[in-house]
C-alpha positions as CSV (number, residue, x, y, z in Angstrom):
1,M,0.8,-39.5,70.9
2,R,0.7,-35.7,71.3
3,Y,3.6,-36.0,73.8
4,K,5.7,-37.7,71.2
5,V,4.9,-35.0,68.6
6,S,5.8,-32.3,71.2
7,V,9.1,-33.9,71.9
8,S,9.8,-34.3,68.2
9,L,9.0,-30.6,67.7
10,A,11.3,-29.7,70.5
11,A,14.1,-31.7,68.9
12,V,13.5,-30.1,65.5
13,C,13.6,-26.6,67.0
14,L,16.8,-27.4,68.9
15,N,18.5,-28.5,65.7
16,V,17.3,-25.5,63.8
17,L,18.7,-23.4,66.6
18,A,22.1,-25.1,66.3
19,V,22.2,-24.3,62.5
20,S,21.1,-20.7,63.1
21,L,23.6,-20.2,65.9
22,D,26.5,-21.4,63.8
23,G,25.7,-18.6,61.3
24,T,25.8,-15.9,64.0
25,V,28.5,-17.1,66.4
26,L,31.2,-16.9,63.8
27,A,31.1,-13.1,63.7
28,V,32.6,-12.8,67.2
29,A,35.0,-15.7,66.6
30,L,36.7,-14.3,63.4
31,P,39.5,-12.4,65.2
32,T,40.4,-15.4,67.2
33,L,40.3,-17.7,64.2
34,G,42.5,-15.3,62.3
35,N,45.2,-15.7,64.9
36,A,44.8,-19.4,65.6
37,L,44.7,-20.5,61.9
38,H,47.0,-17.7,60.5
39,A,44.1,-16.8,58.2
40,S,44.1,-13.9,55.9
41,A,41.3,-11.3,55.6
42,S,40.1,-13.1,52.5
43,D,40.0,-16.4,54.4
44,L,37.9,-14.9,57.2
45,E,35.4,-13.5,54.7
46,W,35.0,-16.9,53.1
47,F,34.5,-18.6,56.5
48,Q,31.3,-16.6,56.8
49,A,30.3,-16.2,53.2
50,G,30.9,-19.8,52.2
51,Y,28.6,-21.1,55.0
52,L,25.8,-18.7,54.0
53,L,26.2,-19.4,50.3
54,L,25.7,-23.2,50.6
55,L,23.0,-22.7,53.2
56,A,21.0,-20.7,50.7
57,A,22.0,-22.7,47.6
58,G,21.3,-26.2,49.1
59,V,17.7,-25.7,49.9
60,I,16.1,-26.6,46.5
61,P,18.2,-29.8,46.0
62,A,17.5,-30.7,49.7
63,G,13.8,-30.5,49.0
64,L,14.1,-32.7,46.0
65,I,16.2,-35.3,47.7
66,G,13.9,-35.4,50.7
67,D,10.8,-35.8,48.6
68,R,12.4,-38.6,46.6
69,F,14.4,-40.6,49.1
70,G,12.8,-39.8,52.4
71,R,12.6,-36.6,54.5
72,K,13.5,-38.2,57.8
73,R,16.4,-40.0,56.2
74,L,17.8,-36.7,54.8
75,L,17.2,-34.8,58.1
76,L,19.1,-37.4,60.1
77,G,21.9,-37.6,57.5
78,S,22.2,-33.8,57.4
79,L,22.4,-33.7,61.2
80,A,25.2,-36.2,61.2
81,V,27.2,-34.3,58.5
82,F,26.6,-31.0,60.4
83,G,28.0,-32.6,63.6
84,A,31.0,-34.0,61.7
85,G,31.6,-30.6,60.2
86,S,31.5,-29.0,63.7
87,V,34.2,-31.4,64.9
88,L,36.3,-30.8,61.9
89,C,36.1,-27.0,62.4
90,A,37.3,-27.4,66.0
91,L,40.2,-29.6,65.0
92,A,41.2,-27.6,61.9
93,S,44.8,-26.4,61.9
94,T,44.7,-24.6,58.5
95,P,42.3,-22.1,56.9
96,W,41.6,-24.5,54.0
97,V,40.5,-27.4,56.3
98,F,38.3,-25.0,58.3
99,L,36.7,-23.6,55.2
100,A,36.0,-27.1,53.9
101,A,34.3,-27.9,57.2
102,R,32.3,-24.7,57.0
103,L,31.1,-25.5,53.5
104,M,30.1,-29.0,54.6
105,M,28.2,-27.5,57.5
106,G,26.4,-25.0,55.3
107,L,25.2,-27.7,52.9
108,A,24.1,-29.9,55.8
109,G,22.4,-26.9,57.4
110,A,20.3,-26.5,54.3
111,G,19.1,-30.1,54.6
112,V,18.3,-29.6,58.3
113,T,16.3,-26.4,57.9
114,V,14.3,-27.6,54.9
115,M,13.5,-31.0,56.3
116,A,12.7,-29.5,59.7
117,M,10.1,-27.2,58.1
118,S,8.8,-30.0,55.9
119,A,8.3,-32.0,59.1
120,L,5.8,-29.4,60.3
121,T,3.6,-30.1,57.3
122,V,3.7,-33.9,58.0
123,M,3.4,-33.9,61.8
124,F,0.8,-31.2,62.3
125,D,-2.7,-30.5,60.8
126,D,-3.9,-27.1,59.6
127,A,-5.1,-26.1,63.1
128,E,-1.9,-27.0,64.9
129,R,0.7,-26.0,62.3
130,P,0.7,-22.2,62.9
131,R,1.7,-22.7,66.6
132,A,4.4,-25.2,65.5
133,V,5.7,-22.7,62.9
134,G,5.8,-20.1,65.7
135,L,8.0,-22.3,67.8
136,Y,10.2,-23.2,64.8
137,E,10.7,-19.5,64.0
138,A,11.3,-18.6,67.6
139,A,14.2,-21.1,67.6
140,N,15.6,-19.3,64.6
141,F,15.2,-15.9,66.3
142,L,17.0,-17.0,69.5
143,A,20.2,-17.4,67.5
144,L,20.4,-13.7,66.6
145,P,21.6,-12.3,69.9
146,L,22.4,-15.7,71.6
147,G,25.2,-16.5,69.0
148,P,27.3,-13.3,69.7
149,I,26.6,-13.4,73.5
150,L,27.4,-17.1,73.9
151,G,30.3,-17.0,71.5
152,G,31.8,-14.0,73.1
153,W,31.5,-15.5,76.6
154,M,33.1,-18.8,75.6
155,L,35.9,-17.2,73.6
156,E,36.9,-15.2,76.7
157,R,37.1,-18.3,78.9
158,F,37.7,-21.4,76.9
159,W,39.6,-22.8,73.9
160,W,38.0,-21.5,70.7
161,G,37.2,-25.0,69.4
162,W,34.5,-25.4,72.0
163,V,32.4,-22.8,70.1
164,F,32.0,-25.5,67.4
165,L,32.0,-28.6,69.6
166,L,29.0,-27.2,71.4
167,N,27.0,-28.4,68.4
168,V,27.9,-32.0,69.0
169,P,25.6,-32.8,72.0
170,V,22.8,-30.9,70.3
171,V,23.2,-32.9,67.1
172,A,23.4,-36.2,69.1
173,L,20.1,-35.4,70.9
174,G,18.5,-34.5,67.6
175,L,19.6,-37.8,66.0
176,L,18.3,-39.8,69.0
177,V,14.9,-38.1,69.2
178,G,14.5,-37.8,65.4
179,A,15.2,-41.4,64.8
180,A,12.7,-42.5,67.4
181,L,9.9,-40.0,66.9
182,V,10.0,-38.1,63.6
183,P,7.9,-40.0,61.1
184,E,9.4,-41.0,57.7
185,S,7.7,-39.6,54.7
186,R,8.3,-39.2,50.9
187,A,6.4,-38.2,47.9
188,E,4.1,-40.8,46.5
189,Q,4.9,-39.7,43.0
190,R,8.6,-39.3,43.3
191,P,10.2,-36.4,41.4
192,D,12.8,-37.2,38.8
193,L,16.5,-36.5,39.6
194,D,16.5,-33.4,37.5
195,T,20.2,-32.7,37.3
196,V,19.8,-29.7,34.9
197,G,17.2,-28.1,37.1
198,A,19.2,-28.8,40.3
199,A,22.4,-27.3,38.8
200,A,20.6,-24.2,37.6
201,S,18.9,-23.6,40.9
202,V,22.2,-24.1,42.9
203,A,24.2,-21.9,40.5
204,G,21.5,-19.2,40.5
205,L,21.2,-19.0,44.2
206,V,24.9,-19.1,44.7
207,A,25.5,-16.3,42.2
208,L,22.6,-14.1,43.5
209,T,23.5,-14.6,47.2
210,Y,27.2,-13.9,46.7
211,G,26.4,-10.9,44.5
212,L,24.2,-9.5,47.3
213,I,27.0,-10.1,49.8
214,E,29.5,-8.3,47.5
215,A,27.0,-5.4,47.0
216,G,26.8,-5.0,50.7
217,R,30.6,-5.0,51.0
218,E,31.7,-3.1,47.9
219,G,28.6,-1.1,46.9
220,W,25.8,-1.5,44.3
221,T,27.9,-0.1,41.5
222,D,30.7,-2.8,41.9
223,P,31.0,-4.5,38.6
224,A,31.5,-8.0,40.1
225,A,28.5,-7.6,42.4
226,V,26.3,-6.5,39.5
227,A,27.5,-9.3,37.2
228,L,26.9,-11.9,39.9
229,M,23.4,-10.7,40.7
230,A,22.5,-10.5,37.0
231,A,23.8,-14.0,36.4
232,G,21.9,-15.3,39.4
233,V,18.6,-13.8,38.2
234,L,19.1,-15.2,34.7
235,L,20.0,-18.7,36.0
236,L,16.9,-18.8,38.2
237,A,14.8,-17.6,35.4
238,A,16.3,-20.3,33.2
239,F,15.5,-22.8,36.0
240,G,11.9,-21.7,36.0
241,L,11.6,-22.1,32.2
242,W,13.2,-25.5,32.4
243,E,10.7,-26.7,35.0
244,R,7.8,-25.4,32.9
245,R,9.2,-27.3,29.9
246,L,9.5,-30.5,31.9
247,A,5.9,-30.2,33.1
248,A,4.6,-29.5,29.5
249,R,6.3,-32.6,28.2
250,G,4.7,-34.8,30.9
251,G,7.8,-35.1,33.1
252,H,8.1,-34.6,36.8
253,P,9.8,-31.3,37.5
254,M,11.5,-30.5,40.8
255,I,8.9,-27.7,41.5
256,D,5.4,-28.1,40.3
257,P,4.7,-25.0,38.1
258,A,1.1,-25.0,39.4
259,L,2.4,-24.5,42.9
260,I,4.5,-21.5,41.9
261,R,1.5,-20.0,39.9
262,S,-0.7,-20.3,43.0
263,A,-0.7,-16.9,44.6
264,S,-2.0,-18.5,47.8
265,F,1.4,-20.1,48.1
266,T,3.9,-17.7,46.5
267,V,2.5,-14.5,48.0
268,P,2.8,-15.6,51.7
269,A,6.2,-17.2,50.9
270,A,7.4,-13.9,49.5
271,L,5.8,-11.9,52.3
272,G,7.8,-13.9,54.8
273,G,11.0,-13.0,53.0
274,L,9.8,-9.3,52.9
275,A,9.3,-9.4,56.7
276,G,12.9,-10.6,57.0
277,L,14.0,-7.7,54.8
278,G,12.3,-5.3,57.1
279,M,14.1,-6.3,60.3
280,I,17.5,-7.5,59.0
281,G,18.9,-4.0,58.8
282,L,18.4,-3.7,62.5
283,L,21.0,-6.4,63.1
284,F,23.4,-4.5,60.9
285,S,23.0,-1.0,62.3
286,M,22.2,-1.4,66.0
287,P,25.4,-3.3,67.1
288,Q,27.4,-0.4,65.5
289,Y,25.1,2.1,67.3
290,F,25.6,0.5,70.7
291,E,29.4,0.0,70.3
292,A,30.5,3.1,68.3
293,V,27.9,5.6,69.3
294,R,27.1,4.5,72.9
295,G,30.5,3.1,73.7
296,V,29.7,-0.4,74.9
297,G,31.7,-3.6,74.2
298,A,30.7,-6.5,72.0
299,L,29.2,-8.5,74.9
300,G,27.3,-5.4,76.0
301,S,26.0,-4.9,72.5
302,G,24.8,-8.5,72.4
303,V,22.9,-8.0,75.6
304,R,21.3,-4.8,74.3
305,L,20.1,-6.8,71.3
306,L,18.0,-9.1,73.5
307,P,14.9,-6.9,72.8
308,V,15.2,-8.0,69.2
309,V,14.7,-11.6,70.0
310,G,12.2,-10.7,72.7
311,G,10.1,-8.9,70.1
312,L,10.5,-11.6,67.5
313,V,9.3,-14.3,69.9
314,L,6.6,-12.0,71.2
315,G,5.2,-11.8,67.7
316,A,5.8,-15.4,66.6
317,L,4.1,-17.3,69.4
318,P,0.6,-15.8,69.2
319,A,0.7,-15.7,65.4
320,G,-1.1,-19.0,65.0
321,A,-4.0,-18.1,67.3
322,L,-4.4,-14.7,65.7
323,A,-4.4,-16.2,62.2
324,R,-7.1,-18.7,63.2
325,R,-9.4,-16.0,64.6
326,A,-8.9,-13.2,62.2
327,G,-7.4,-15.0,59.2
328,P,-3.9,-15.0,57.8
329,R,-4.4,-11.8,55.8
330,A,-5.3,-9.8,58.9
331,A,-2.4,-11.4,61.0
332,I,0.2,-10.6,58.3
333,A,-1.1,-7.1,57.8
334,L,-1.0,-6.4,61.6
335,G,2.5,-7.6,61.6
336,F,3.6,-5.2,58.9
337,L,1.7,-2.4,60.7
338,L,3.7,-3.1,63.9
339,L,6.9,-3.3,61.9
340,G,6.3,0.0,60.2
341,A,5.2,1.7,63.5
342,G,8.4,0.4,65.2
343,G,10.5,1.8,62.4
344,A,8.7,5.2,62.6
345,L,9.2,5.4,66.3
346,G,12.8,4.5,65.9
347,L,13.3,7.6,63.7
348,A,13.2,9.6,67.0
349,T,16.4,7.9,68.2
350,R,19.3,10.3,69.0
351,V,22.8,9.9,70.3
352,S,21.6,10.3,73.9
353,S,18.3,8.4,73.7
354,S,17.6,6.2,76.7
355,M,18.2,2.5,76.2
356,A,14.6,1.9,77.4
357,F,13.3,3.9,74.4
358,V,15.6,2.1,72.0
359,A,14.6,-1.2,73.4
360,A,10.9,-0.3,73.2
361,W,10.9,0.5,69.4
362,M,13.1,-2.5,68.7
363,V,10.6,-4.8,70.4
364,L,7.7,-3.2,68.5
365,L,9.5,-3.5,65.1
366,C,10.6,-7.1,65.7
367,A,7.2,-8.2,67.1
368,G,5.8,-7.1,63.8
369,A,8.4,-9.0,61.9
370,G,8.0,-12.1,64.0
371,L,4.2,-12.0,63.6
372,T,4.3,-11.5,59.8
373,L,7.1,-14.1,59.2
374,T,5.3,-16.7,61.2
375,A,1.8,-16.1,59.9
376,A,3.1,-15.9,56.3
377,T,5.1,-19.1,56.6
378,A,2.2,-21.0,58.1
379,A,-0.1,-19.7,55.4
380,A,2.4,-20.9,52.7
381,L,2.8,-24.3,54.3
382,S,-1.0,-24.7,54.5
383,R,-1.1,-24.9,50.7
384,L,1.3,-27.9,50.7
385,S,0.2,-31.5,50.9
386,P,2.5,-33.9,52.7
387,D,3.4,-35.3,49.2
388,R,5.2,-32.1,48.2
389,S,6.1,-30.7,51.6
390,G,9.9,-31.0,50.9
391,I,10.3,-29.0,47.8
392,G,7.6,-26.5,48.9
393,S,9.4,-25.9,52.2
394,A,12.6,-25.4,50.1
395,V,10.9,-22.6,48.1
396,V,9.8,-20.9,51.4
397,Q,13.4,-21.3,52.7
398,A,14.8,-19.9,49.5
399,F,12.9,-16.6,50.0
400,Q,14.0,-16.4,53.6
401,K,17.6,-17.3,53.0
402,T,18.1,-14.6,50.3
403,A,16.3,-12.0,52.3
404,G,19.2,-11.7,54.7
405,P,22.0,-10.7,52.3
406,L,19.6,-8.6,50.3
407,G,18.3,-6.7,53.3
408,T,21.8,-6.2,54.7
409,A,23.1,-4.9,51.3
410,V,20.2,-2.4,50.9
411,A,20.0,-1.2,54.5
412,G,23.8,-1.1,54.7
413,S,24.1,1.0,51.6
414,M,21.4,3.5,52.8
415,L,23.1,3.8,56.2
416,A,26.5,4.4,54.7
417,A,25.2,7.0,52.2
418,A,23.4,8.9,54.9
419,Y,26.3,8.7,57.3
420,R,28.7,10.2,54.8
421,A,26.2,12.9,53.7
422,N,25.7,14.1,57.2
423,L,29.4,14.3,58.2
424,D,30.8,17.8,58.8
425,L,34.5,17.4,58.2
426,G,35.5,21.0,57.5
427,G,39.1,21.7,58.4
428,L,40.1,18.0,58.5
429,A,43.0,16.8,56.4
430,P,42.0,14.9,53.3
431,D,43.5,11.6,54.6
432,A,41.8,11.9,57.9
433,A,38.5,12.9,56.4
434,E,38.6,9.8,54.1
435,Q,39.4,7.6,57.2
436,V,36.3,9.0,58.9
437,R,34.1,8.4,55.9
438,Q,35.1,4.7,55.9
439,S,33.2,3.7,59.0
440,V,31.9,5.1,62.3
441,Y,34.4,3.0,64.1
442,Q,37.3,4.7,62.4
443,G,35.7,8.1,62.9
444,V,35.3,7.6,66.7
445,A,38.8,6.1,67.0
446,L,40.3,9.2,65.2
447,A,38.3,11.5,67.5
448,E,39.6,9.7,70.5
449,R,43.2,9.9,69.3
450,T,43.0,13.6,68.6
451,G,40.9,14.5,71.6
452,S,38.4,16.2,69.3
453,A,35.0,16.4,70.9
454,A,33.5,18.1,67.9
455,L,34.6,15.3,65.5
456,A,33.2,12.7,67.9
457,D,29.9,14.6,68.0
458,T,29.6,14.9,64.2
459,V,30.6,11.2,63.6
460,R,28.0,9.9,66.1
461,T,25.3,12.3,64.9
462,A,25.9,11.3,61.3
463,F,25.7,7.7,62.1
464,V,22.4,8.1,63.8
465,A,21.2,9.8,60.6
466,G,22.4,6.6,58.9
467,V,20.3,4.5,61.3
468,D,17.3,6.7,60.4
469,A,17.9,5.9,56.7
470,S,18.0,2.1,57.3
471,L,14.7,2.5,59.3
472,L,13.1,4.2,56.3
473,F,13.9,1.0,54.4
474,S,12.1,-1.0,57.1
475,I,9.1,1.3,56.9
476,G,9.2,0.9,53.1
477,T,9.1,-2.9,53.3
478,A,6.1,-2.6,55.7
479,V,4.2,-0.4,53.2
480,A,5.1,-2.7,50.4
481,G,3.9,-5.7,52.4
482,I,0.5,-4.1,53.1
483,A,0.1,-3.1,49.5
484,I,0.8,-6.7,48.4
485,I,-1.8,-8.0,50.9
486,F,-4.5,-5.7,49.5
487,A,-3.5,-6.7,45.9
488,F,-3.9,-10.5,46.5
489,R,-6.5,-12.5,48.4
490,L,-5.1,-14.9,51.0
491,T,-7.4,-17.6,52.3
492,P,-6.9,-19.9,55.3
493,A,-8.3,-23.0,53.6
494,P,-5.7,-25.5,52.3
495,D,-5.4,-25.8,48.6
496,R,-4.1,-29.3,48.1
497,R,-4.1,-30.9,44.7
């Protein structure tokens, strides 16, 4: 029996890896897609943003559908749609067909990730679940450097469509193993098909996520970004009020208000998102550091990001054992301490720092993030009964899916502001100075064209100051996480009503 469960967990993790990979591999494929599909810059932006938007927006409806109609059924259906979308991406000949396939994959990916997490609640008891969550999170983490590395390698050697067709055998294996071994489950008291609540949650998450993406791209003062974020917050607040009203009238809301009011669920769910905030800036700043400051290529940059996944896995795998022995509160707090310590050590990074030193502090920071994220997710899931594992897992996923664009927007803004503030552009023509301020890549390119060693030095030094600013944000999230832990009591015992 345990063998079957282990094989089922391996299949779940493999399919989660496929969904996560598809979110990272596209970054290196965009230039190739632009030429192959004659896509505009706007098309390329939507190829990435559209997938992430529906991946975030689909989690709450996925939880509802799984609880009502069957979680295994939704998992297998989502896998089939994800595989079909992958084939359609590979065969697309126009930007619109490719975008439609990406949107289809994003929506299906939401179903896969939520139902995969829900399966952990059904298949594992409280003692085994933290280890299973660690493996689940490790599968997610592997996609961070593996996507760019694998995508870059394949694009250099094969037809670009194979980047997407690679998902097909993974999906096929997941369907076979899932159909045979993953148990079917659904809520005994089926939730109503709350169309108003579902529409509000989807619209709110789409508006908030897209607003955060725009804030990261255009800045926090961009009117469209501010309007989208405000609309998203208001819609999600309206969703919460609607759910409370349904519960007060004796209906069956999508999300039980008692679950949301329970700090033993919402606090660790939020802390998992906070851990993601603390490390996501690393994935934005360090590829630029390796490529623009240290002069390595995209593939070399991906290889140098391997300490990120190494640290995340190093923190995730022992999280369950640590939480059992010391309690979830201690495990989560230790993770934030390691995250903050890694960020503080990273502040000593300079243009000429050794790669071993950079790798060391990245491992430390990411080990803290992996430990916190895994322990917090396991603590949140321990408050769920199998009856409400679908929608509860969807709430946990909502925190984690919005953490990515939020962390990228905040850390990216801090990096850009510090970079511009530390540039010494005296004597440079206004047009050239503005070009340098746009990005470190343009600054380094101008320095190489003009043969100016002084300009290259100031650009690289200013960017390192920007990396320091983004690390201050990571340290701030660690401090905030520890403060929240002291403010709320987290207990390991399940709270199942």
